[in-house]
Every structure is written in structure tokens, then in C-alpha cells.
C-alpha positions as CSV (number, residue, x, y, z in Angstrom):
1,M,59.0,110.8,-51.5
2,R,57.2,108.0,-53.3
3,A,56.7,106.2,-49.9
4,A,55.1,109.4,-48.5
5,V,52.8,109.7,-51.5
6,S,51.8,106.0,-51.3
7,R,51.1,106.4,-47.5
8,H,49.0,109.5,-48.2
9,H,46.9,107.6,-50.9
10,R,46.4,104.7,-48.5
11,W,45.0,107.0,-45.8
12,W,42.7,108.6,-48.3
13,A,41.5,105.2,-49.5
14,L,40.9,104.1,-45.9
15,A,39.0,107.3,-45.2
16,A,36.9,106.9,-48.3
17,L,36.2,103.3,-47.4
18,T,35.1,104.3,-43.9
19,V,32.7,106.9,-45.2
20,V,31.2,104.3,-47.6
21,A,30.8,101.8,-44.8
22,V,29.1,104.4,-42.5
23,V,26.7,105.4,-45.3
24,L,26.0,101.8,-46.0
25,L,25.2,101.2,-42.3
26,A,22.9,104.2,-42.3
27,I,21.1,102.8,-45.4
28,M,20.8,99.3,-43.9
29,I,19.3,100.8,-40.7
30,S,16.9,102.8,-42.7
31,L,15.8,99.8,-44.7
32,A,15.5,97.8,-41.5
33,V,13.1,100.4,-40.2
34,A,11.1,100.6,-43.5
35,I,10.8,96.9,-44.3
36,G,8.4,94.5,-42.6
37,E,4.9,93.1,-42.7
38,I,3.7,96.8,-42.8
39,A,5.9,98.6,-45.4
40,I,6.6,102.2,-44.3
41,P,8.1,104.7,-46.7
42,L,11.5,106.1,-45.9
43,S,10.0,109.6,-45.8
44,T,7.6,108.5,-43.1
45,T,10.4,106.9,-41.2
46,A,12.4,110.1,-41.3
47,R,9.4,112.1,-40.0
48,A,8.7,109.7,-37.2
49,V,12.3,109.8,-36.0
50,S,12.3,113.6,-36.3
51,N,9.1,113.9,-34.2
52,R,10.8,111.9,-31.4
53,I,14.3,113.4,-31.5
54,F,13.8,117.0,-32.6
55,G,10.3,117.5,-31.3
56,T,8.8,118.3,-34.8
57,S,5.1,117.9,-35.3
58,F,4.7,116.0,-38.6
59,E,1.2,114.5,-39.1
60,L,1.7,110.7,-39.0
61,N,-0.4,107.6,-38.5
62,R,0.0,106.7,-34.8
63,I,0.5,103.1,-35.7
64,H,3.4,104.0,-38.1
65,Q,4.9,106.2,-35.5
66,G,4.8,103.4,-32.9
67,I,6.2,100.8,-35.3
68,V,9.1,103.0,-36.4
69,W,10.2,104.3,-33.0
70,D,9.1,101.6,-30.5
71,Y,9.9,98.5,-32.5
72,R,11.9,98.7,-35.6
73,L,14.5,101.5,-34.9
74,S,15.4,100.0,-31.5
75,R,15.7,96.6,-33.1
76,A,18.0,97.9,-35.8
77,L,20.2,99.7,-33.4
78,V,20.5,96.6,-31.1
79,A,21.3,94.5,-34.2
80,A,24.0,96.9,-35.3
81,S,25.7,97.1,-31.9
82,A,25.4,93.3,-31.3
83,G,27.0,92.7,-34.7
84,A,29.9,95.1,-34.0
85,S,30.5,93.6,-30.5
86,L,30.6,90.0,-31.8
87,A,32.9,90.9,-34.7
88,L,35.2,92.8,-32.4
89,C,35.3,89.8,-30.1
90,G,36.3,87.6,-33.0
91,V,39.2,89.9,-34.0
92,V,40.6,90.0,-30.4
93,L,40.4,86.3,-29.9
94,Q,41.9,85.5,-33.3
95,A,44.8,87.8,-32.5
96,M,45.3,86.6,-28.9
97,L,45.2,82.9,-29.8
98,R,46.8,83.3,-33.2
99,N,44.1,81.0,-34.7
100,P,41.8,82.0,-37.6
101,L,38.9,79.9,-36.2
102,A,38.7,81.6,-32.8
103,E,35.5,83.4,-31.9
104,P,33.1,83.5,-28.9
105,Y,30.8,80.9,-30.3
106,V,33.5,78.4,-31.0
107,L,35.3,79.0,-27.7
108,G,32.2,78.3,-25.7
109,I,31.8,81.8,-24.3
110,S,28.5,82.3,-26.0
111,A,27.3,78.9,-24.7
112,G,28.4,79.8,-21.2
113,A,26.6,83.1,-21.4
114,S,23.4,81.3,-22.6
115,T,23.6,79.0,-19.6
116,G,24.0,81.8,-17.2
117,A,21.1,83.7,-18.7
118,V,18.9,80.6,-18.6
119,C,19.7,80.0,-14.9
120,V,18.4,83.5,-14.1
121,M,15.5,83.3,-16.5
122,I,14.2,79.8,-15.6
123,L,15.7,78.9,-12.2
124,G,15.5,82.4,-10.8
125,L,19.1,82.4,-9.5
126,G,20.0,85.7,-7.8
127,Y,16.5,86.2,-6.4
128,G,16.0,89.4,-8.3
129,A,19.4,90.8,-7.5
130,L,21.0,89.3,-10.6
131,T,19.8,90.6,-13.9
132,L,19.8,88.6,-17.2
133,S,22.9,90.4,-18.3
134,G,24.6,89.7,-15.0
135,G,23.8,86.0,-15.3
136,A,25.1,85.9,-18.8
137,F,28.3,87.7,-17.8
138,I,28.9,85.2,-15.0
139,G,28.2,82.3,-17.3
140,A,30.6,83.7,-19.9
141,I,33.4,84.1,-17.3
142,V,32.8,80.6,-16.0
143,A,33.0,79.2,-19.5
144,F,36.2,81.1,-20.2
145,L,37.8,79.9,-17.0
146,L,36.8,76.3,-17.7
147,V,38.2,76.4,-21.2
148,G,41.4,78.0,-19.8
149,V,41.8,75.2,-17.2
150,L,41.2,72.5,-19.9
151,A,43.7,74.2,-22.2
152,A,46.3,74.4,-19.5
153,G,46.0,70.7,-18.9
154,A,45.9,69.7,-22.6
155,G,48.6,72.1,-23.7
156,R,48.4,75.8,-24.6
157,S,48.6,75.5,-28.4
158,S,45.9,77.4,-30.2
159,E,44.6,74.2,-31.8
160,R,44.1,72.6,-28.4
161,I,42.4,75.7,-27.1
162,I,39.9,75.6,-29.9
163,L,39.2,71.9,-29.2
164,C,38.8,72.7,-25.5
165,G,36.4,75.5,-26.5
166,V,34.3,73.1,-28.6
167,A,34.2,70.7,-25.6
168,G,33.2,73.5,-23.3
169,S,30.5,74.7,-25.7
170,Q,29.0,71.3,-25.9
171,L,29.0,71.0,-22.1
172,F,27.2,74.3,-21.6
173,N,24.7,73.7,-24.4
174,A,23.9,70.4,-22.7
175,L,23.4,72.2,-19.3
176,T,21.2,74.7,-20.9
177,S,19.1,72.0,-22.6
178,Y,18.8,70.1,-19.3
179,I,17.7,73.2,-17.4
180,V,15.1,74.1,-20.0
181,T,13.7,70.5,-20.3
182,T,13.5,69.8,-16.6
183,S,12.6,73.2,-15.1
184,A,10.6,75.2,-17.7
185,N,7.0,74.8,-18.7
186,A,6.0,74.3,-22.3
187,E,5.6,78.0,-23.0
188,Q,8.9,79.0,-21.3
189,A,10.7,76.2,-23.2
190,R,9.4,77.3,-26.5
191,G,10.3,81.0,-25.8
192,V,13.8,80.1,-24.5
193,L,14.7,77.8,-27.3
194,F,13.7,80.4,-29.9
195,W,15.6,83.0,-28.0
196,L,18.7,80.8,-27.9
197,L,18.7,80.6,-31.7
198,G,19.0,84.4,-31.8
199,S,15.9,86.6,-31.6
200,M,15.5,90.3,-31.9
201,S,11.8,90.2,-31.3
202,G,11.8,91.3,-27.7
203,V,14.4,94.1,-27.8
204,R,13.3,97.6,-26.8
205,W,15.0,100.9,-26.1
206,S,16.2,99.7,-22.7
207,D,18.3,97.2,-24.6
208,V,19.7,100.0,-26.8
209,Y,20.8,101.9,-23.8
210,L,22.9,98.8,-22.8
211,S,24.1,97.4,-26.1
212,V,25.3,100.6,-27.7
213,P,27.4,101.8,-24.8
214,V,28.9,98.3,-24.3
215,A,29.8,98.2,-28.1
216,I,31.3,101.7,-28.0
217,A,33.3,101.1,-24.8
218,G,34.5,97.7,-26.1
219,Y,35.6,99.2,-29.4
220,L,37.5,102.0,-27.7
221,A,39.2,99.6,-25.3
222,C,40.2,97.3,-28.2
223,L,41.5,100.3,-30.2
224,F,43.6,101.4,-27.2
225,H,45.2,97.9,-27.3
226,A,45.6,97.8,-31.1
227,R,49.4,97.9,-30.9
228,A,49.4,95.0,-28.4
229,L,47.1,93.0,-30.7
230,D,49.6,93.6,-33.6
231,A,52.4,92.3,-31.3
232,F,50.4,89.2,-30.3
233,A,50.5,88.1,-34.0
234,F,54.1,87.2,-33.5
235,G,53.5,85.3,-30.2
236,T,53.5,86.2,-26.5
237,D,57.3,86.1,-26.3
238,A,57.7,88.6,-29.1
239,A,55.0,90.8,-27.6
240,A,56.8,90.8,-24.2
241,A,60.1,91.7,-26.0
242,L,58.3,94.7,-27.6
243,G,57.3,96.0,-24.1
244,I,53.8,94.7,-23.9
245,A,52.5,93.7,-20.4
246,V,51.3,90.3,-21.7
247,R,49.4,89.0,-18.7
248,R,47.7,92.3,-18.0
249,V,46.7,92.8,-21.6
250,Q,45.4,89.3,-21.9
251,V,43.2,89.6,-18.7
252,V,41.8,93.0,-19.9
253,L,41.1,91.8,-23.5
254,F,39.6,88.5,-22.5
255,G,37.5,90.3,-19.9
256,I,36.3,92.7,-22.6
257,T,35.3,89.9,-24.9
258,A,33.4,88.2,-22.1
259,L,31.6,91.4,-21.3
260,M,30.6,92.1,-24.9
261,T,29.5,88.5,-25.5
262,A,27.5,88.4,-22.3
263,A,25.7,91.7,-23.2
264,V,24.8,90.4,-26.7
265,V,23.6,87.0,-25.5
266,S,21.5,88.4,-22.7
267,M,19.6,90.5,-25.2
268,V,19.4,88.5,-28.4
269,G,20.6,85.0,-27.6
270,S,23.5,83.0,-28.9
271,I,24.5,84.0,-32.5
272,G,27.3,82.3,-34.2
273,F,29.6,83.0,-37.1
274,V,29.6,86.8,-36.9
275,G,32.8,86.8,-35.0
276,L,34.3,84.3,-37.4
277,V,33.4,85.6,-40.8
278,I,33.5,89.4,-40.5
279,P,37.1,89.7,-39.2
280,H,38.4,87.6,-42.1
281,A,36.4,89.7,-44.6
282,A,37.7,92.9,-43.0
283,R,41.2,91.6,-43.0
284,F,41.0,90.8,-46.7
285,I,39.9,94.4,-47.4
286,V,42.0,96.6,-45.1
287,G,44.9,94.3,-44.1
288,P,46.1,92.9,-40.8
289,S,47.0,96.2,-38.9
290,H,44.5,96.4,-36.0
291,H,44.4,100.2,-36.2
292,R,42.6,99.7,-39.5
293,L,41.1,96.3,-38.8
294,L,39.2,97.1,-35.7
295,P,37.0,100.0,-37.1
296,A,36.5,98.0,-40.4
297,T,35.4,94.9,-38.4
298,A,33.0,96.9,-36.2
299,L,31.3,98.5,-39.1
300,G,31.2,95.3,-41.1
301,G,29.7,93.4,-38.2
302,A,27.1,96.1,-37.7
303,I,26.1,96.0,-41.4
304,F,26.0,92.3,-41.6
305,M,23.8,91.9,-38.5
306,V,21.3,94.5,-39.6
307,F,21.2,92.8,-43.0
308,A,20.7,89.4,-41.4
309,D,17.8,90.9,-39.3
310,I,16.2,92.2,-42.5
311,V,16.5,88.8,-44.2
312,S,15.1,87.0,-41.1
313,R,11.9,89.1,-41.5
314,I,11.3,88.8,-45.2
315,I,12.7,85.4,-46.3
316,I,9.5,83.6,-45.2
317,P,6.2,85.6,-45.6
318,Q,4.4,86.4,-42.3
319,Q,7.1,84.5,-40.3
320,I,10.3,85.7,-38.5
321,L,13.3,83.3,-38.6
322,P,15.7,83.3,-35.6
323,I,18.6,85.6,-36.7
324,G,21.1,82.9,-35.7
325,V,19.7,80.7,-38.5
326,V,20.4,83.5,-41.0
327,T,23.9,84.1,-39.8
328,A,24.6,80.4,-39.9
329,L,23.4,80.1,-43.5
330,F,25.9,82.7,-44.5
331,G,28.6,81.7,-42.0
332,A,28.8,78.0,-42.5
333,P,30.0,78.2,-46.1
334,A,32.5,80.9,-45.1
335,F,33.7,78.6,-42.2
336,A,34.3,75.8,-44.7
337,I,36.3,78.2,-47.0
338,I,38.5,79.2,-44.0
339,L,39.1,75.6,-43.1
340,F,40.2,74.8,-46.7
341,R,42.5,77.9,-46.8
342,A,44.0,76.9,-43.5
343,R,44.7,73.4,-44.8
344,R,46.4,74.7,-47.9
345,S,48.6,77.0,-45.8
346,V,49.9,74.1,-43.6
């Protein structure tokens, strides 16, 4: 009886926490739309959104209407979906590799996606048939395969996979720098380098129509494999003994992480630490079960990225910082804490 009551209270606590997180995300998106060089009241923001979605006819300044709908709202939605995608990738990779330091940035997937996107952007590979997102996806897959080959040769322990990921990341970063410095003019090089640090400046509604469906589909696919992710915490042999089709699930989940990472990189550049920090914070709050961890991580990543976008626009007056700089400022100390905790647990 007590166990049933305790379980009931846990589910109520989880539901309440989810509602709080959703409300907080809505507040953060509202603030992201209102805050900027031109401050716009929340009431004006609500009217501008209502005019476009519900066809109302509130009298508004045309400049305010354009800023809210065409620039800030789309930017906030892309930030939220990108943060959710990167955080989900971190959860999946940490579970699959059984390593608390695994994330797309550390494993070189982000660097490979950046190289693929730059090949399309600067070198014109694909001759118009290959989009920026397609180039980023191919680059992410190539980086993942390269890291896999290196790991197979060096040993399949999670520590060696991380080291191979760092090596692959450095290789693809070097390739990206080489392409930019040898094939781009000064204006292109400046724009690409700013974009590679993480930039939301160029996102529009066409990016929303890509990033949001990818984030939702990726979340649903990960949630469908939540039981398998729980099983992988005990190793591949234990997962196979529990009836998990290990190879199939690995291929599907690694493909999902590559797709989500490629979609994010193609729109906003390479952003680190989101997939590393948010899963650990969510795990601390809701525990290790992936049925609870996945939604908590997705919401946490969305909130964190929108917050980072707001900070990037207000931390320096009349200047916008690359969002990757902001996430690194928060993520680097958290990375150090994780390292020290991992050292103490050895």
C-alpha cells in the first residue's frame, strides 16, 4: 500500500515538474520576443502573434509587428528546438556509450556536420542539389563513421571512443578552417567563422519548419527506445539478454543523433556543452529512468538555449555574441565539475 502511495506521489511530482517546465519555457520564449535593442511590451507581443495566427486586427506599429513575427519569435522557436535536439543527443550518446562526457560536440559529430555544411556553402558541392542541411548530415555521418573506425582499431571502451571523438573533432575543425581560409573571400570567411561559433541571426520561419519537426520526431523516436536506453546502462550484453536488438537499436539511435545534430548545425552552427550539461542536470532532478529523463532533458535544453540566446543579445550593449560563446561560458565550469565527480567515483 505504501509503495503504491509513494509511486502515486512520484507521478504527481513529475507531472507538476513538467507543468512548471512548460510554463517556464513559455515565459522564456515570451521574454526572448520582448527583449532586444527595441524593447517590446509583452502585451504588444501577444497582439502581434494573435494578428498572425488568429487573424485578429489589433492596431500595432508595423515595425513592432515585423520584429515580433519575422525575427524574434522564429529565432526563439529555433533556439528552443535546437536546445532540445542537442540535449536529447547528449542523453542518447551518454547511455549508449556509458560515458558521462559523451555528446555530439565531444564526439566530433558537430565538427563533421560543420565541415559538410561549409563544403556546400563555400565549395558549392552538390551543384545546387545538396542543401546546407544535407551537407551537414553527410558530414555528421562521415564523422561518426570515422570515429567508429578509429574506436574499433583502438579498442571499444567508452574512454577510447571519447578520445577518438576528440581526435576526429580536431581533424574536422582543421578541415573546416582550411576550406574557409583557402576558398572563401574575406566577407564569406567572416560570416562563416561567426556562424560556426553559433549564430541565430539568420534564422527565419523556414528554419522553424525544419528544426521543430526534427526535434519532435527525434524526441518521439528516443522515447520509443527509452527501455532500450535503460538497458544499455548495464552494457550491451545485458541489453541483449533483456531482449534488445542491440545492433539495430544502435544504428537507429546513432542515426537519430546524427540527423538532429546535422539539422541544428546547418541552421545555427556548432554549439557545444548543451548536450553535456543539460542531461546531467535533468538526471539529478528526475533520476536515471529514460521515460522521465528524456522529456526533462528536452524541456531543459529548450529553456537553456532560449536563455542563452537572450543573454547573447543583452550581455554587451548594441552587440550580439555568438550563442556558442554563451553556452561555453556556462558549460565549461559544469564540464570541470563532471570531470572532478568522475575522478572521485573511480
